LONU-99093 format. One record per residue (C-alpha): x, y, z; residue number from 1. Coordinates in steps of 0.25 Angstrom, whole numbers. Each point is the difference from the previous one (the first is absolute). Example, Ala and Ser with C-alpha at 12.3 -4.5 7.8 and 13.67 -1.06 7.14 Angstrom:
BEGIN
+-------+-------+-------+-----+
!     x !     y !     z !   i !
+-------+-------+-------+-----+
!    49 !   -18 !    31 !   1 !
!     6 !    14 !    -2 !   2 !
+-------+-------+-------+-----+
***
This chain:
BEGIN
+-------+-------+-------+-----+
!     x !     y !     z !   i !
+-------+-------+-------+-----+
!    14 !  -195 !  -176 !   1 !
!     6 !    13 !    -4 !   2 !
!     8 !     8 !    10 !   3 !
!   -10 !    11 !     0 !   4 !
!    -8 !    -7 !    10 !   5 !
!    12 !    -2 !     9 !   6 !
!     5 !    13 !     6 !   7 !
!   -13 !     3 !     6 !   8 !
!     7 !     1 !    13 !   9 !
!    -2 !    15 !    -2 !  10 !
!   -10 !     0 !   -11 !  11 !
!   -13 !     1 !     6 !  12 !
!     4 !     3 !    15 !  13 !
!   -10 !    10 !     6 !  14 !
!    -9 !     1 !   -13 !  15 !
!   -12 !    -6 !     7 !  16 !
!     2 !     7 !    13 !  17 !
!     1 !    13 !    -8 !  18 !
!   -13 !    -4 !    -7 !  19 !
!    -7 !     0 !    14 !  20 !
!     6 !    14 !     3 !  21 !
!    -2 !     7 !   -13 !  22 !
!   -14 !    -5 !    -3 !  23 !
!    -5 !     4 !    14 !  24 !
!     7 !    13 !    -1 !  25 !
!   -13 !     4 !    -7 !  26 !
!    -7 !     2 !    13 !  27 !
!     2 !    15 !     0 !  28 !
!     7 !    12 !    -6 !  29 !
!    14 !     2 !    -2 !  30 !
!     2 !     3 !    15 !  31 !
!    -7 !   -13 !     5 !  32 !
!     7 !    -5 !    12 !  33 !
!     8 !   -13 !    -1 !  34 !
!    -8 !    -7 !    11 !  35 !
!   -13 !     1 !    -9 !  36 !
!     5 !    -5 !   -13 !  37 !
!    -6 !   -14 !     1 !  38 !
!   -14 !     5 !     5 !  39 !
!    -8 !     2 !   -12 !  40 !
!    -4 !   -13 !    -5 !  41 !
!    -9 !     5 !   -11 !  42 !
!    12 !     7 !    -7 !  43 !
!     8 !   -12 !     1 !  44 !
!   -10 !    -9 !    -7 !  45 !
!    -2 !    11 !   -11 !  46 !
!    15 !     0 !    -2 !  47 !
!     2 !   -15 !     0 !  48 !
!   -10 !    -1 !   -11 !  49 !
!    10 !     8 !    -9 !  50 !
!    11 !    -9 !     4 !  51 !
!    -9 !   -12 !    -3 !  52 !
!    -1 !     6 !   -14 !  53 !
!    15 !     0 !    -1 !  54 !
!     1 !   -14 !     4 !  55 !
!   -11 !    -4 !   -11 !  56 !
!     9 !     8 !   -10 !  57 !
!   -11 !    11 !    -2 !  58 !
!    11 !    10 !     1 !  59 !
!    -8 !    11 !    -7 !  60 !
!   -10 !     0 !    12 !  61 !
!    11 !    -2 !    10 !  62 !
!     9 !    11 !    -5 !  63 !
!   -11 !    10 !    -1 !  64 !
!    -3 !    -2 !    15 !  65 !
!    15 !     1 !     3 !  66 !
!     2 !    13 !    -8 !  67 !
!   -12 !     6 !     7 !  68 !
!     7 !    -3 !    14 !  69 !
!    13 !     7 !    -5 !  70 !
!    -8 !    12 !    -4 !  71 !
!    -8 !     0 !    13 !  72 !
!    12 !    -2 !     9 !  73 !
!    12 !     6 !    -8 !  74 !
!     9 !     1 !    13 !  75 !
!    -3 !   -15 !     4 !  76 !
!     7 !   -12 !    -6 !  77 !
!   -13 !    -8 !    -2 !  78 !
!    -2 !     4 !   -15 !  79 !
!    14 !    -2 !    -5 !  80 !
!     2 !   -13 !     8 !  81 !
!   -13 !    -6 !    -6 !  82 !
!     3 !     4 !   -14 !  83 !
!    14 !    -6 !     1 !  84 !
!    -7 !   -13 !     6 !  85 !
!    -9 !     0 !   -12 !  86 !
!    12 !     1 !   -10 !  87 !
!     6 !   -12 !     7 !  88 !
!   -12 !    -9 !    -2 !  89 !
!     0 !     4 !   -14 !  90 !
!    14 !    -8 !    -1 !  91 !
!    -4 !   -11 !     9 !  92 !
!    -4 !    -9 !   -12 !  93 !
!    14 !     1 !    -6 !  94 !
!    10 !     8 !     8 !  95 !
!     9 !     0 !   -12 !  96 !
!    -8 !    12 !    -5 !  97 !
!     8 !    13 !     4 !  98 !
!   -10 !    10 !    -6 !  99 !
!    -5 !     4 !    14 ! 100 !
!    13 !     0 !     7 ! 101 !
!     2 !    15 !     0 ! 102 !
!   -14 !     3 !     4 ! 103 !
!     1 !   -10 !    12 ! 104 !
!    13 !     7 !     5 ! 105 !
!    -6 !    14 !    -3 ! 106 !
!   -12 !    -3 !     9 ! 107 !
!     8 !    -7 !    11 ! 108 !
!    10 !    11 !     0 ! 109 !
!   -12 !    10 !     2 ! 110 !
!    -5 !    -9 !    11 ! 111 !
!    13 !     1 !     7 ! 112 !
!     1 !    15 !    -1 ! 113 !
!   -14 !     2 !     5 ! 114 !
!     2 !   -10 !    11 ! 115 !
!    13 !     7 !     4 ! 116 !
!    -8 !    13 !     1 ! 117 !
!    -9 !    -7 !    10 ! 118 !
!    11 !    -5 !     8 ! 119 !
!     6 !    14 !     0 ! 120 !
!   -13 !     5 !     6 ! 121 !
!    -1 !   -12 !    10 ! 122 !
!    12 !    -9 !     1 ! 123 !
!    -8 !   -10 !     7 ! 124 !
!   -10 !    -2 !   -11 ! 125 !
!    -3 !   -14 !    -2 ! 126 !
!    -8 !     3 !   -12 ! 127 !
!    12 !     7 !    -7 ! 128 !
!     9 !   -12 !     4 ! 129 !
!   -10 !   -10 !    -6 ! 130 !
!     1 !     8 !   -13 ! 131 !
!    15 !     1 !     0 ! 132 !
!     1 !   -15 !     2 ! 133 !
!   -10 !    -3 !   -11 ! 134 !
!     6 !     9 !   -10 ! 135 !
!    14 !    -5 !     2 ! 136 !
!    -5 !   -14 !     0 ! 137 !
!    -6 !     2 !   -14 ! 138 !
!    13 !     6 !    -5 ! 139 !
!     8 !   -11 !     5 ! 140 !
!    -9 !   -10 !    -6 ! 141 !
!     1 !     6 !   -14 ! 142 !
!    15 !     1 !     1 ! 143 !
!     1 !   -14 !     4 ! 144 !
!    -9 !    -3 !   -13 ! 145 !
!    11 !     7 !    -8 ! 146 !
!    11 !    -7 !     7 ! 147 !
!     5 !    12 !     6 ! 148 !
!     4 !    -6 !    13 ! 149 !
!     8 !    11 !     7 ! 150 !
!   -12 !    10 !    -2 ! 151 !
!   -10 !   -11 !     4 ! 152 !
!     8 !    -3 !    13 ! 153 !
!     1 !    15 !     4 ! 154 !
!   -15 !     2 !    -3 ! 155 !
!    -3 !   -12 !     9 ! 156 !
!     8 !     5 !    11 ! 157 !
!    -7 !    13 !     0 ! 158 !
!   -14 !    -8 !    -1 ! 159 !
!     4 !    -8 !    12 ! 160 !
!     5 !    12 !     8 ! 161 !
!   -14 !     7 !    -2 ! 162 !
!    -8 !   -12 !     2 ! 163 !
!     7 !    -1 !    14 ! 164 !
!    -4 !    14 !     3 ! 165 !
!   -14 !    -2 !    -4 ! 166 !
!    -3 !   -10 !    11 ! 167 !
!    -8 !     2 !    12 ! 168 !
!   -14 !     3 !    -5 ! 169 !
!    -8 !   -12 !     6 ! 170 !
!   -12 !     4 !    -9 ! 171 !
!     7 !    -6 !   -12 ! 172 !
!     7 !   -13 !     5 ! 173 !
!    -5 !    -9 !   -10 ! 174 !
!     5 !    10 !   -11 ! 175 !
!    14 !     0 !     7 ! 176 !
!     1 !   -15 !    -2 ! 177 !
!     0 !     2 !   -15 ! 178 !
!    14 !     6 !    -1 ! 179 !
!     6 !    -9 !    11 ! 180 !
!    -6 !   -13 !    -7 ! 181 !
!     6 !     4 !   -14 ! 182 !
!    13 !     3 !     7 ! 183 !
!     1 !   -13 !     8 ! 184 !
!    -3 !    -9 !   -12 ! 185 !
!     8 !     6 !   -11 ! 186 !
!    12 !     4 !     8 ! 187 !
!     2 !   -15 !     4 ! 188 !
!    -5 !    -5 !   -13 ! 189 !
!    10 !     8 !    -8 ! 190 !
!    11 !    -4 !    10 ! 191 !
!    -3 !   -15 !    -3 ! 192 !
!    -1 !     1 !   -15 ! 193 !
!     9 !    11 !    -5 ! 194 !
!    14 !    -1 !     7 ! 195 !
!     6 !    10 !    -9 ! 196 !
!    -9 !    11 !     7 ! 197 !
!     5 !    -3 !    14 ! 198 !
!     9 !    12 !     0 ! 199 !
!   -12 !     9 !    -2 ! 200 !
!    -7 !    -7 !    11 ! 201 !
!    10 !     2 !    11 ! 202 !
!    -6 !    13 !     4 ! 203 !
!   -14 !    -5 !     1 ! 204 !
!    -5 !    -7 !    12 ! 205 !
!    -3 !   -15 !    -2 ! 206 !
!   -14 !    -5 !    -3 ! 207 !
!    -9 !   -12 !     3 ! 208 !
!    -7 !    -6 !   -12 ! 209 !
!   -11 !    -7 !     9 ! 210 !
!    -3 !    12 !     8 ! 211 !
!    -1 !     8 !   -13 ! 212 !
!   -10 !    -9 !    -6 ! 213 !
!    -8 !     0 !    13 ! 214 !
!     0 !    15 !     1 ! 215 !
!    -4 !     2 !   -14 ! 216 !
!   -12 !   -10 !     2 ! 217 !
!    -4 !     8 !    12 ! 218 !
!     0 !    12 !    -9 ! 219 !
!    -7 !    -6 !   -11 ! 220 !
!   -12 !    -4 !    10 ! 221 !
!     0 !    12 !    10 ! 222 !
!     6 !    13 !    -7 ! 223 !
!    -9 !     9 !    -7 ! 224 !
!     9 !     7 !   -10 ! 225 !
!    11 !   -10 !    -2 ! 226 !
!    -8 !   -12 !    -1 ! 227 !
!     1 !    -1 !   -15 ! 228 !
!    14 !     3 !     0 ! 229 !
!     3 !   -11 !    10 ! 230 !
!    -8 !    -9 !    -9 ! 231 !
!     8 !     4 !   -13 ! 232 !
!    13 !    -4 !     7 ! 233 !
!    -5 !   -13 !     6 ! 234 !
!    -5 !    -5 !   -13 ! 235 !
!    15 !     1 !    -4 ! 236 !
!     6 !    -5 !    13 ! 237 !
!    -9 !   -12 !     0 ! 238 !
!     4 !    -4 !   -14 ! 239 !
!    15 !     2 !     3 ! 240 !
!    -2 !    -9 !    13 ! 241 !
!    -7 !   -11 !    -7 ! 242 !
!   -13 !     3 !     7 ! 243 !
!    -8 !    -1 !   -13 ! 244 !
!   -14 !    -3 !     7 ! 245 !
!     1 !    13 !     7 ! 246 !
!     5 !     7 !   -12 ! 247 !
!   -11 !    -4 !    -8 ! 248 !
!   -11 !     3 !    10 ! 249 !
!     6 !    14 !     2 ! 250 !
!     2 !     3 !   -15 ! 251 !
!   -14 !    -6 !    -4 ! 252 !
!    -6 !     9 !    11 ! 253 !
!     8 !    13 !    -5 ! 254 !
!    -4 !    -3 !   -14 ! 255 !
!   -14 !    -1 !     3 ! 256 !
!     1 !    14 !     7 ! 257 !
!     8 !     6 !   -10 ! 258 !
!    -3 !    -7 !   -13 ! 259 !
!     7 !    10 !    -9 ! 260 !
!    13 !    -1 !     8 ! 261 !
!     9 !    -9 !    -9 ! 262 !
!    10 !    -3 !    11 ! 263 !
!   -10 !    -7 !     9 ! 264 !
!    -6 !    -7 !   -13 ! 265 !
!    14 !    -5 !    -3 ! 266 !
!     3 !    -5 !    14 ! 267 !
!   -14 !    -7 !     0 ! 268 !
!     4 !    -8 !   -13 ! 269 !
!    14 !    -3 !     5 ! 270 !
!    -5 !    -5 !    13 ! 271 !
!   -11 !    -9 !    -6 ! 272 !
!    11 !    -5 !    -9 ! 273 !
!    10 !    -3 !    10 ! 274 !
!   -11 !    -8 !     8 ! 275 !
!    -3 !    -8 !   -12 ! 276 !
!   -14 !     6 !    -1 ! 277 !
!     0 !    -1 !   -15 ! 278 !
!   -15 !     4 !    -3 ! 279 !
!     1 !    12 !     8 ! 280 !
!    14 !     4 !    -5 ! 281 !
!    -5 !    -2 !   -14 ! 282 !
!   -11 !    10 !     2 ! 283 !
!     9 !    10 !     6 ! 284 !
!    10 !    -2 !   -11 ! 285 !
!   -10 !     2 !   -11 ! 286 !
!    -5 !    13 !     7 ! 287 !
!    14 !     5 !     0 ! 288 !
!     3 !    -2 !   -14 ! 289 !
!   -14 !     5 !    -4 ! 290 !
!     3 !    13 !     8 ! 291 !
!    13 !     2 !    -7 ! 292 !
!    -7 !    -2 !   -14 ! 293 !
!   -11 !    10 !     4 ! 294 !
!    11 !    10 !     4 ! 295 !
!    -4 !     1 !    15 ! 296 !
!     8 !     9 !     8 ! 297 !
!    11 !    -8 !     9 ! 298 !
!    -1 !   -12 !    -9 ! 299 !
!    13 !    -2 !    -8 ! 300 !
!    12 !    -9 !    -2 ! 301 !
!     1 !    -4 !    15 ! 302 !
!   -14 !    -5 !     0 ! 303 !
!     1 !    -6 !   -14 ! 304 !
!    13 !    -8 !     4 ! 305 !
!    -8 !    -6 !    12 ! 306 !
!   -13 !    -3 !    -8 ! 307 !
!     7 !    -5 !   -12 ! 308 !
!     9 !   -10 !     7 ! 309 !
!   -12 !    -5 !     8 ! 310 !
!    -8 !    -3 !   -12 ! 311 !
!    12 !    -6 !    -7 ! 312 !
!     2 !   -10 !    12 ! 313 !
!   -15 !    -3 !     1 ! 314 !
!    -1 !    -4 !   -15 ! 315 !
!    14 !    -7 !     1 ! 316 !
!    -3 !    -9 !    12 ! 317 !
!   -15 !     0 !     2 ! 318 !
!    -7 !     2 !   -14 ! 319 !
!    12 !    -7 !    -8 ! 320 !
!    -1 !    10 !   -11 ! 321 !
!    15 !     2 !    -4 ! 322 !
!    -4 !    10 !   -10 ! 323 !
!    -7 !    10 !     9 ! 324 !
!    10 !    -3 !    11 ! 325 !
!    11 !     4 !    -9 ! 326 !
!    -8 !    13 !    -4 ! 327 !
!    -1 !     4 !    14 ! 328 !
!    14 !    -3 !     4 ! 329 !
!     5 !     8 !   -11 ! 330 !
!   -10 !    12 !     4 ! 331 !
!     6 !    -1 !    14 ! 332 !
!    14 !     1 !    -5 ! 333 !
!    -4 !    12 !    -9 ! 334 !
!    -6 !     7 !    11 ! 335 !
!    12 !    -2 !     9 ! 336 !
!    10 !     5 !   -11 ! 337 !
!    -9 !    12 !    -2 ! 338 !
!     3 !     5 !    14 ! 339 !
!    14 !    -6 !     3 ! 340 !
!    -5 !   -11 !     9 ! 341 !
!     9 !   -11 !    -6 ! 342 !
!     5 !    -4 !    13 ! 343 !
!   -14 !    -4 !     5 ! 344 !
!    -4 !   -14 !     3 ! 345 !
!   -12 !     0 !    -9 ! 346 !
!     8 !     5 !   -12 ! 347 !
!    11 !   -11 !     2 ! 348 !
!   -10 !   -11 !     2 ! 349 !
!    -8 !     5 !   -12 ! 350 !
!    13 !    -2 !    -8 ! 351 !
!     3 !   -13 !     6 ! 352 !
!   -14 !    -5 !    -3 ! 353 !
!     0 !     5 !   -15 ! 354 !
!    14 !    -7 !    -2 ! 355 !
!    -6 !   -13 !     6 ! 356 !
!   -12 !     1 !    -9 ! 357 !
!     9 !     2 !   -12 ! 358 !
!     8 !   -12 !     4 ! 359 !
!   -12 !    -9 !     1 ! 360 !
!    -5 !     5 !   -14 ! 361 !
!    14 !    -4 !    -6 ! 362 !
!     4 !    15 !    -2 ! 363 !
!    14 !    -2 !     6 ! 364 !
!     5 !    13 !    -5 ! 365 !
!   -11 !     9 !     6 ! 366 !
!     2 !    -8 !    13 ! 367 !
!    15 !     2 !     1 ! 368 !
!    -3 !    15 !    -3 ! 369 !
!    -9 !     2 !    12 ! 370 !
!     9 !    -9 !     9 ! 371 !
!    12 !     8 !    -3 ! 372 !
!    -8 !    13 !     3 ! 373 !
!    -2 !    -5 !    14 ! 374 !
!    15 !    -4 !     1 ! 375 !
!     4 !    14 !    -4 ! 376 !
!    -8 !     7 !    11 ! 377 !
!     7 !     6 !    12 ! 378 !
!    -6 !   -10 !    10 ! 379 !
!     8 !   -12 !     0 ! 380 !
!    -5 !    -6 !    12 ! 381 !
!   -15 !    -1 !    -4 ! 382 !
!    -7 !   -13 !    -1 ! 383 !
!    -3 !     4 !   -15 ! 384 !
!    14 !     2 !    -3 ! 385 !
!     4 !   -14 !     5 ! 386 !
!   -12 !    -7 !    -7 ! 387 !
!     3 !     8 !   -13 ! 388 !
!    15 !    -6 !     0 ! 389 !
!    -6 !   -14 !     3 ! 390 !
!    -9 !     2 !   -12 ! 391 !
!    11 !     4 !    -9 ! 392 !
!     8 !   -12 !     4 ! 393 !
!   -12 !    -9 !    -3 ! 394 !
!    -1 !     6 !   -14 ! 395 !
!    14 !    -2 !    -3 ! 396 !
!    -1 !   -15 !     4 ! 397 !
!   -11 !    -2 !    -9 ! 398 !
!     7 !     7 !   -11 ! 399 !
!    12 !    -9 !     2 ! 400 !
!    -9 !   -12 !    -1 ! 401 !
!    -7 !     4 !   -12 ! 402 !
+-------+-------+-------+-----+
***
């Protein structure tokens, strides 16, 4: 798993909470009192429709609504924040894409400026604190994607500071749990899995993974605005924690709600595959590859890498068609190389599988080529590295006997 998913200590903290605030801000005009922000259910639902369009990758419809909010409320952070959020979801399928970076930072900086103006007018404004936490969280998350850890840590500290200031509104307790849940899980998970980052964690309070998961599950069931964001994270967390039944259930449900969202589609395929549900994973894999061929937005090399490997594995181990298996394994490798994912498990496993098929077919030269590709990778501790070395030794022994 790429490290981009890891420094989420500060990444999404407060985002969901701010959703509750900024959506309900529409209850009145620019001078609407803070205590009335959550009262207009009709406006909340109408705005949530635009957010659902965003999750379903209908960015044209979502951005049109978000731009309208910016025009209607030019002195309020809602428009810029939602436009930045929309830009973020445009890179969710492949966070290596940097074309939206400047736009995300621009909108989050504008959100911070407008929220600061709100705090100047009322230093106790919970709404302004929510927006500050949310904007800094997104900036920190993007900095983490680009491995700019110092800026990411600084933005994370700012997000946590304003998250603490935003507490105290009992109307949005389910939303408040979102930021706490994300922090509790990832701060502990990073501490356990990335020892080199411990110095950066010194200044952050310790988390609790189990509590974090429970909090996010609570949010995914009971919150209004952060429900889908909690599910977005739970899909990944369940997969990381080996809870593949839960990952499949959640990702399958999200894929049915947002069928155009490639992220949930990909995780449904991955979870079904991890559980050995080959019929279901084959269906998802074929759909992923078909959507890539059709040029559907959000479907690219990441989805292709998953779909092609699954198809290769199914042809290799279930349909016993080595020609088709090799075709899809090579397709997986090509997808991975096209977006610098050569350190991914599916890529290395595809190389290993191609090498083994070549060896079985008596093509020792090709087999050695693919086994050596694995050995030349940076990760010398992977199981594929060890197996590639064993396969090379086996080939050499066969050569010496012939």
